[in-house]
C-alpha positions as CSV (number, residue, x, y, z in Angstrom):
1,M,-39.0,-5.0,-9.2
2,D,-36.3,-7.4,-10.5
3,A,-35.7,-9.7,-7.6
4,F,-32.4,-11.5,-8.3
5,L,-31.5,-11.3,-4.6
6,R,-34.8,-12.2,-3.1
7,L,-35.4,-16.0,-3.6
8,E,-38.9,-17.3,-4.0
9,N,-39.9,-19.3,-0.9
10,P,-36.5,-19.2,0.8
11,T,-35.7,-21.8,3.4
12,E,-34.9,-20.7,7.0
13,A,-31.2,-21.3,6.3
14,Q,-31.3,-19.0,3.3
15,R,-33.1,-16.3,5.4
16,A,-30.4,-16.6,8.0
17,Y,-27.8,-16.3,5.4
18,R,-29.4,-13.1,4.0
19,R,-29.4,-11.6,7.5
20,W,-25.7,-12.3,7.9
21,T,-25.1,-10.7,4.5
22,L,-26.9,-7.6,5.8
23,L,-24.8,-7.7,9.0
24,W,-21.6,-8.0,6.9
25,L,-22.6,-5.1,4.6
26,T,-23.7,-2.9,7.5
27,T,-20.5,-3.6,9.4
28,A,-18.4,-2.9,6.3
29,F,-20.2,0.4,5.7
30,V,-19.5,1.5,9.4
31,L,-15.8,0.5,9.0
32,F,-15.7,2.4,5.7
33,A,-17.0,5.5,7.5
34,V,-14.4,5.2,10.2
35,V,-11.3,4.6,8.0
36,G,-12.6,7.1,5.4
37,L,-12.8,9.9,8.0
38,L,-9.2,9.0,9.0
39,G,-8.3,9.5,5.4
40,L,-9.9,12.9,5.5
41,L,-7.9,13.7,8.6
42,M,-4.7,12.9,6.8
43,R,-5.6,15.2,3.9
44,L,-6.5,18.0,6.4
45,N,-3.0,17.6,7.9
46,Q,-1.4,17.7,4.5
47,A,-3.5,20.8,3.7
48,R,-1.9,22.5,6.8
49,W,-5.3,22.9,8.4
50,L,-4.4,20.4,11.1
51,S,-1.1,19.6,12.8
52,L,-0.8,15.9,13.6
53,P,2.4,14.4,15.2
54,P,4.2,12.5,12.4
55,E,4.1,9.2,14.3
56,L,0.3,9.6,14.6
57,F,0.0,10.4,10.9
58,Y,1.8,7.3,9.8
59,A,-0.1,5.1,12.3
60,I,-3.3,6.5,10.8
61,L,-1.9,5.9,7.3
62,T,-1.3,2.2,8.2
63,L,-4.8,1.8,9.7
64,H,-6.4,3.6,6.7
65,G,-4.6,1.5,4.1
66,L,-5.1,-1.9,5.7
67,G,-8.5,-1.0,7.0
68,M,-9.8,0.0,3.5
69,V,-8.4,-3.1,1.8
70,G,-9.7,-5.5,4.5
71,T,-13.1,-3.8,4.7
72,W,-13.9,-4.1,1.0
73,F,-12.4,-7.6,0.7
74,V,-14.8,-8.9,3.4
75,A,-17.7,-6.9,1.9
76,G,-16.9,-8.4,-1.5
77,M,-16.8,-11.9,0.0
78,A,-20.2,-11.3,1.7
79,V,-21.7,-10.1,-1.6
80,L,-20.2,-13.1,-3.4
81,G,-21.7,-15.5,-0.8
82,Q,-25.1,-14.0,-1.3
83,I,-24.8,-14.4,-5.1
84,L,-23.6,-18.0,-4.7
85,Q,-26.8,-18.8,-2.7
86,R,-28.7,-19.0,-6.0
87,Y,-26.5,-21.8,-7.2
88,V,-24.7,-23.6,-4.4
89,N,-24.8,-23.8,-0.6
90,P,-22.0,-21.9,1.1
91,S,-21.7,-22.5,4.9
92,L,-23.2,-20.0,7.2
93,R,-20.8,-21.2,9.9
94,A,-17.8,-20.3,7.8
95,S,-19.2,-16.8,7.3
96,Q,-19.7,-16.5,11.0
97,I,-16.1,-17.6,11.8
98,A,-14.8,-15.0,9.3
99,Y,-17.0,-12.3,10.8
100,F,-15.8,-12.8,14.4
101,G,-12.3,-13.4,13.2
102,T,-12.5,-10.1,11.3
103,L,-13.8,-8.2,14.4
104,I,-10.9,-9.5,16.5
105,A,-8.4,-8.6,13.8
106,V,-9.9,-5.1,13.6
107,L,-9.5,-4.6,17.4
108,L,-5.9,-5.8,17.1
109,L,-5.1,-3.4,14.3
110,L,-6.7,-0.5,16.2
111,T,-4.6,-1.4,19.2
112,A,-1.4,-1.6,17.2
113,T,-1.9,1.7,15.4
114,L,-3.9,4.1,17.5
115,I,-2.5,2.9,20.9
116,G,0.9,1.5,19.9
117,R,1.4,4.1,17.1
118,L,2.8,1.5,14.8
119,G,3.4,3.1,11.4
120,V,4.7,0.5,9.0
121,G,2.3,1.4,6.2
122,W,0.0,-1.1,4.5
123,Y,3.0,-2.8,3.0
124,F,4.7,-3.5,6.4
125,L,8.0,-4.1,4.5
126,Y,10.5,-6.4,6.2
127,P,12.4,-5.7,8.5
128,L,10.7,-2.5,9.5
129,P,8.3,-4.1,12.0
130,F,11.3,-5.4,14.0
131,Y,13.1,-2.0,14.1
132,P,10.7,0.6,15.5
133,S,13.7,2.9,16.5
134,G,11.7,4.1,19.5
135,V,8.7,5.3,17.5
136,W,6.5,2.5,18.7
137,P,6.9,-0.2,21.3
138,L,7.9,-3.7,20.0
139,W,4.7,-5.2,21.4
140,A,2.8,-3.2,18.8
141,S,4.6,-5.1,16.1
142,W,3.6,-8.4,17.6
143,V,0.0,-7.3,17.9
144,F,0.2,-6.3,14.3
145,L,1.4,-9.8,13.3
146,A,-1.4,-11.3,15.4
147,F,-3.8,-9.1,13.4
148,L,-2.5,-10.5,10.1
149,T,-2.6,-14.0,11.4
150,I,-6.2,-14.0,12.7
151,A,-7.5,-12.1,9.6
152,G,-5.6,-14.4,7.2
153,L,-6.7,-17.6,9.0
154,S,-10.4,-16.7,9.1
155,W,-10.5,-15.4,5.5
156,T,-8.7,-18.6,4.3
157,I,-11.4,-20.7,5.9
158,W,-14.0,-18.5,4.2
159,V,-12.4,-18.8,0.8
160,V,-12.0,-22.6,1.1
161,D,-15.6,-23.0,2.1
162,Y,-16.8,-21.1,-1.1
163,L,-14.6,-23.3,-3.2
164,R,-16.0,-26.4,-1.4
165,A,-19.5,-25.1,-2.2
166,I,-18.8,-24.6,-5.8
167,A,-17.0,-28.0,-6.1
168,S,-20.1,-29.7,-4.7
169,R,-22.0,-28.9,-7.9
170,Y,-19.4,-28.1,-10.5
171,R,-16.2,-29.8,-11.5
172,L,-13.2,-27.5,-11.6
173,S,-13.2,-27.6,-15.4
174,E,-16.8,-26.7,-15.5
175,A,-16.4,-23.9,-12.9
176,L,-13.6,-22.5,-15.1
177,A,-15.8,-23.0,-18.2
178,W,-13.2,-25.1,-20.0
179,P,-15.8,-27.0,-22.1
180,V,-16.9,-23.6,-23.4
181,L,-13.4,-22.3,-23.9
182,F,-11.8,-25.3,-25.6
183,R,-14.7,-27.2,-27.2
184,G,-17.3,-24.4,-27.7
185,R,-19.9,-26.4,-25.8
186,E,-23.0,-24.9,-24.3
187,L,-22.7,-25.1,-20.5
188,D,-25.1,-24.2,-17.7
189,V,-22.5,-22.3,-15.7
190,P,-23.3,-18.6,-15.1
191,P,-20.5,-16.1,-15.5
192,V,-20.6,-15.3,-11.7
193,I,-19.5,-18.9,-11.0
194,L,-16.5,-18.5,-13.4
195,I,-15.6,-15.1,-11.8
196,A,-16.0,-16.5,-8.3
197,T,-13.8,-19.6,-9.1
198,V,-11.0,-17.4,-10.6
199,S,-11.2,-15.0,-7.7
200,L,-11.2,-17.7,-5.0
201,V,-8.4,-19.8,-6.5
202,A,-6.2,-16.7,-6.9
203,G,-7.2,-15.5,-3.4
204,L,-6.3,-18.8,-1.9
205,I,-2.9,-18.7,-3.5
206,G,-2.3,-15.2,-2.2
207,L,-3.4,-16.1,1.3
208,L,-1.0,-19.1,1.3
209,A,1.8,-16.8,0.3
210,A,0.8,-14.7,3.3
211,V,1.1,-17.8,5.5
212,V,4.7,-18.3,4.3
213,L,5.4,-14.6,4.9
214,L,4.1,-14.7,8.5
215,V,5.9,-18.0,9.3
216,L,9.1,-16.4,8.2
217,Y,8.4,-13.3,10.4
218,Y,7.6,-15.5,13.4
219,L,10.7,-17.7,13.0
220,E,13.0,-14.6,12.9
221,G,11.1,-12.7,15.6
222,L,11.1,-15.6,18.1
223,G,14.9,-15.8,18.0
224,T,15.5,-19.0,16.1
225,G,18.6,-17.5,14.5
226,L,16.9,-17.3,11.1
227,R,17.7,-14.1,9.1
228,N,15.2,-13.6,6.3
229,D,16.1,-12.4,2.8
230,A,14.7,-8.9,2.4
231,L,14.0,-9.3,-1.3
232,L,12.1,-12.6,-0.8
233,M,10.0,-11.0,2.0
234,K,9.2,-8.1,-0.3
235,N,8.1,-10.4,-3.1
236,L,5.9,-12.3,-0.8
237,T,4.4,-9.1,0.7
238,F,3.6,-7.5,-2.7
239,F,2.4,-10.8,-4.2
240,F,-0.1,-11.3,-1.4
241,G,-1.1,-7.6,-1.3
242,H,-1.5,-7.3,-5.1
243,V,-3.6,-10.4,-5.4
244,L,-5.8,-9.5,-2.5
245,V,-6.6,-6.1,-3.9
246,N,-7.2,-7.4,-7.4
247,I,-9.6,-10.2,-6.4
248,T,-11.5,-7.6,-4.2
249,M,-12.2,-5.8,-7.4
250,Y,-13.2,-9.1,-9.1
251,L,-15.7,-9.8,-6.2
252,G,-17.3,-6.4,-6.9
253,V,-17.4,-7.3,-10.6
254,A,-19.3,-10.5,-9.7
255,G,-22.0,-8.2,-8.3
256,V,-22.1,-6.3,-11.6
257,Y,-22.5,-9.5,-13.6
258,A,-25.3,-10.7,-11.3
259,L,-27.4,-7.5,-11.0
260,Y,-26.7,-5.2,-13.9
261,P,-28.5,-7.1,-16.7
262,G,-31.8,-7.2,-14.6
263,L,-31.5,-3.5,-13.7
264,S,-31.1,-2.7,-17.4
265,G,-34.1,-4.8,-18.4
266,K,-31.9,-7.4,-20.2
267,P,-31.8,-11.2,-19.8
268,P,-29.1,-12.8,-17.6
269,L,-25.7,-13.1,-19.1
270,K,-24.4,-16.4,-20.4
271,T,-20.8,-17.7,-20.3
272,K,-19.6,-17.1,-23.9
273,R,-16.3,-18.3,-25.2
274,Y,-14.7,-14.9,-25.1
275,V,-15.8,-14.5,-21.4
276,A,-14.4,-17.8,-20.5
277,A,-11.1,-17.0,-22.2
278,A,-10.9,-13.6,-20.6
279,W,-11.3,-14.8,-17.0
280,N,-9.1,-17.9,-17.4
281,V,-6.3,-15.6,-18.7
282,A,-7.0,-13.2,-15.8
283,L,-6.3,-16.0,-13.4
284,L,-2.8,-16.4,-14.7
285,L,-2.0,-12.7,-15.1
286,V,-3.3,-11.6,-11.7
287,L,-0.6,-13.8,-10.2
288,L,2.2,-12.3,-12.3
289,A,1.5,-8.6,-12.5
290,Y,2.7,-7.8,-9.0
291,F,6.3,-7.5,-10.3
292,H,5.6,-3.9,-11.3
293,H,5.9,-3.1,-7.6
294,L,9.5,-4.0,-7.6
295,Y,11.0,-2.1,-10.5
296,M,13.3,-0.2,-8.1
297,D,14.8,-3.5,-6.8
298,F,17.7,-3.8,-9.2
299,A,18.7,-7.1,-7.6
300,Q,15.6,-8.7,-9.1
301,P,16.3,-10.7,-12.3
302,L,15.7,-8.5,-15.3
303,W,13.2,-10.9,-16.8
304,F,11.1,-10.6,-13.7
305,Q,10.8,-6.8,-14.4
306,R,9.9,-7.4,-18.0
307,L,7.4,-10.0,-17.1
308,G,5.8,-7.6,-14.6
309,Q,5.4,-4.9,-17.3
310,I,4.0,-7.4,-19.9
311,A,1.6,-9.0,-17.4
312,S,0.5,-5.6,-16.1
313,Y,-0.4,-4.5,-19.7
314,L,-2.2,-7.7,-20.6
315,S,-4.1,-8.0,-17.3
316,S,-6.2,-5.0,-18.2
317,I,-7.5,-6.6,-21.4
318,P,-9.1,-10.0,-20.4
319,A,-11.3,-9.2,-17.4
320,A,-11.6,-5.4,-17.5
321,V,-12.2,-4.8,-21.2
322,V,-14.6,-7.7,-21.5
323,T,-16.6,-6.4,-18.5
324,I,-16.6,-2.8,-19.7
325,V,-17.8,-3.8,-23.2
326,T,-20.5,-6.0,-21.6
327,V,-21.7,-3.2,-19.3
328,L,-21.8,-0.7,-22.2
329,A,-23.7,-3.2,-24.4
330,L,-26.2,-3.7,-21.6
331,T,-26.6,0.0,-21.1
332,Y,-27.2,0.7,-24.8
333,G,-30.9,0.8,-25.5
334,A,-31.7,0.0,-21.9
335,R,-34.9,1.5,-20.5
336,G,-36.0,2.5,-17.0
337,A,-34.8,5.0,-14.5
338,W,-31.2,5.4,-13.3
339,T,-31.6,4.2,-9.8
340,P,-28.7,4.5,-7.3
341,S,-27.9,0.8,-7.5
342,R,-27.8,0.8,-11.3
343,L,-25.8,4.0,-11.5
344,F,-23.3,2.9,-8.8
345,L,-22.7,-0.4,-10.6
346,F,-22.2,1.5,-13.9
347,L,-19.9,4.1,-12.4
348,G,-18.0,1.5,-10.5
349,T,-17.2,-0.4,-13.7
350,M,-16.1,2.8,-15.4
351,G,-14.0,3.8,-12.3
352,W,-12.3,0.4,-12.5
353,A,-11.5,1.1,-16.1
354,I,-10.1,4.6,-15.4
355,G,-8.1,3.5,-12.3
356,G,-6.8,0.5,-14.2
357,M,-5.6,2.6,-17.1
358,A,-3.8,4.9,-14.7
359,A,-2.2,1.8,-13.2
360,V,-1.1,0.5,-16.6
361,I,0.5,3.9,-17.2
362,D,2.4,3.7,-13.9
363,S,3.4,0.1,-14.6
364,T,5.4,1.2,-17.7
365,I,9.0,1.0,-16.6
366,L,10.1,4.3,-18.1
367,V,7.1,6.1,-16.6
368,N,7.4,4.3,-13.3
369,F,10.7,6.0,-12.6
370,R,9.0,9.3,-12.7
371,F,5.6,8.5,-11.1
372,H,6.2,5.7,-8.6
373,N,6.9,7.8,-5.5
374,T,4.5,10.5,-6.4
375,L,0.8,11.1,-5.7
376,W,0.0,9.4,-9.0
377,V,0.1,6.1,-7.2
378,P,-2.6,6.8,-4.5
379,G,-4.5,8.4,-7.4
380,H,-4.8,5.2,-9.4
381,F,-5.5,2.9,-6.5
382,H,-8.0,5.3,-4.9
383,T,-9.7,5.4,-8.3
384,Y,-10.3,1.7,-8.8
385,F,-11.1,1.3,-5.2
386,L,-13.2,4.3,-4.2
387,M,-14.8,4.9,-7.6
388,G,-14.6,1.3,-8.6
389,V,-15.2,-1.6,-6.2
390,V,-16.6,0.6,-3.5
391,L,-19.3,1.9,-5.8
392,M,-20.0,-1.6,-7.1
393,L,-20.5,-2.9,-3.5
394,L,-22.5,0.1,-2.4
395,G,-24.8,-0.4,-5.4
396,F,-25.2,-4.1,-4.5
397,G,-26.0,-3.1,-0.9
398,F,-28.5,-0.5,-1.9
399,R,-30.3,-3.0,-4.1
400,F,-30.2,-5.7,-1.5
401,V,-31.8,-3.6,1.2
402,H,-34.5,-2.4,-1.1
403,E,-35.3,-5.9,-2.4
404,L,-35.6,-7.4,1.0
405,S,-37.7,-4.5,2.4
406,G,-40.0,-4.6,-0.7
407,H,-39.4,-0.9,-1.5
408,E,-38.7,0.6,-5.0
409,E,-35.5,2.5,-5.3
410,P,-35.7,6.3,-5.6
411,P,-34.2,8.0,-8.7
412,A,-30.4,8.7,-8.4
413,R,-30.6,12.5,-9.0
414,S,-28.4,14.5,-6.6
415,L,-26.9,11.3,-5.0
416,G,-25.2,10.3,-8.2
417,W,-24.0,13.8,-9.0
418,L,-22.5,14.4,-5.5
419,V,-20.7,11.0,-5.5
420,A,-19.4,11.4,-9.0
421,L,-18.3,15.1,-8.8
422,G,-16.9,14.7,-5.3
423,G,-15.1,11.5,-6.0
424,Y,-13.4,12.5,-9.2
425,G,-12.6,16.0,-7.9
426,F,-10.9,14.4,-4.9
427,L,-9.0,11.9,-7.2
428,A,-8.0,14.6,-9.7
429,M,-5.9,16.3,-7.0
430,F,-3.9,13.1,-6.6
431,F,-3.3,12.7,-10.3
432,Y,-2.4,16.4,-10.8
433,G,0.0,16.1,-7.9
434,G,1.7,13.1,-9.5
435,V,2.2,15.1,-12.7
436,L,3.8,17.9,-10.6
437,S,6.0,15.3,-8.9
438,V,4.5,15.9,-5.5
439,P,5.8,13.0,-3.3
440,R,3.5,10.5,-1.6
441,R,3.5,9.4,2.0
442,Y,4.5,12.9,3.2
443,A,2.8,13.8,6.5
444,A,3.3,17.5,5.7
445,Y,4.6,19.2,2.6
446,P,7.7,21.4,2.9
447,D,7.9,24.7,1.0
448,E,9.7,23.0,-1.9
449,V,6.5,21.1,-2.7
450,A,4.0,23.6,-1.3
451,S,1.7,22.8,-4.2
452,G,0.9,19.5,-2.4
453,A,-0.7,21.5,0.4
454,T,-2.8,23.5,-2.0
455,L,-4.0,20.3,-3.8
456,A,-4.8,18.7,-0.4
457,Q,-7.0,21.8,0.4
458,L,-8.9,21.5,-2.9
459,A,-9.2,17.7,-2.4
460,T,-10.8,18.3,1.0
461,V,-13.6,20.5,-0.6
462,F,-14.4,17.7,-3.0
463,V,-14.4,15.1,-0.2
464,L,-17.1,17.1,1.5
465,L,-19.2,16.8,-1.6
466,L,-18.6,13.1,-1.7
467,L,-19.3,12.8,2.0
468,T,-22.7,14.6,1.5
469,G,-23.6,12.0,-1.2
470,L,-22.6,9.1,1.1
471,I,-24.7,10.5,3.9
472,I,-27.8,10.6,1.6
473,Y,-27.0,7.0,0.7
474,A,-26.7,6.0,4.4
475,W,-30.0,7.6,5.2
476,H,-31.8,5.6,2.5
477,Y,-30.0,2.4,3.6
478,V,-30.5,2.8,7.4
479,R,-34.2,3.7,7.2
480,L,-34.9,0.3,5.4
481,L,-32.5,-1.8,7.4
482,R,-34.9,-3.0,10.1
483,Q,-37.6,-3.9,7.7
484,A,-35.1,-5.7,5.4
485,W,-33.8,-7.6,8.5
486,S,-37.3,-8.6,9.5
487,S,-38.3,-9.9,6.1
488,G,-35.0,-11.7,5.7
């Protein structure tokens, strides 16, 4: 068994860190099950098989969107911390602060949405939280802002600690592989350090934008007389949200770079010049591509919109294409069985590619006018999340629990087929709905777009296949969890 994750003669501190990684992953998988079932509930409502009050539907929509993004961000950070353990010493205390901060934030979000029925959507666009129009009490908006504050603060501490750990061994220029990029020098910096640095620097900038956004919310909400500019608030919201979602995918990719070579019987990857170039360019582009969310805001300077389209096109090339080619090269001629972890890492990379291509299509200004408010949009982000980063992190978790428990993985077999067929069948209904101009965010579809209800019914069938595959995954994971915890 290739044992990338199980260090030889680990210290007690490293054993404790592994247990916390197990705790993080298990918590994330439980949260995934909860918010995933809420997503199924919404599709059942759109299929006309349930009848939820609209205010409850949009509260669930808010919880589902923010819950999914937050769950997989913290899972990705936990995975990254475990990978970094091989090279540097991230602080266990920072991970613990982030864990308890996340739990408090989750409770606040549940209170605001399921009790307060706050339904602002994951984008919580200004000034909607301040104008509930009787749909939810104003206290729910304040609880929601407290959720964002506590989550953001604890995650910022976590990100800063990882950067501190990297900086304790590598200079910034080394961590970004600049000697390789600009001078062609050999450098003992693995690709995961480069990916981690790019992700963490971008993530810190995004979280700082969230701080500015929240301060402006508080200043207006506390009656200081400040009246915020709606377009500025929208830019800050989508900048923060877009960066957070993208680096979550990068965190999953770090797991692919760390594990996939060994699972394919190949030597560890080295930081080549084209890899260094790809990820350095990705650091710049990930900060600029968010403009494609604001094409409909005609008050934006025109060059912002053009920059958004150009950056969106280019951002798919550096990191995504290099990673896809690398994974395909590692797969070619590889021997050994397709275990669940290997298959999930492979499918996750391909799902990132497919979802990214659908996003590039939507980021084209002429196409965006047709697709932006249709089901095409949830189609593309569910693809690179559900069949992208989620599979990457599930693959990592499966490998992690098997390595720690000392058990060999079973063949993928029905597990892989159920997840692939169920997942892509579910996603196909979103994309086909987008082609048919079925609008997104509808709690129930009127007769004018009755095809939306039919597609939701078909999607539900595929979700059940996916759910069956995930239950098989959970059975394998849970039965080894106690032994993995004991061996640490």
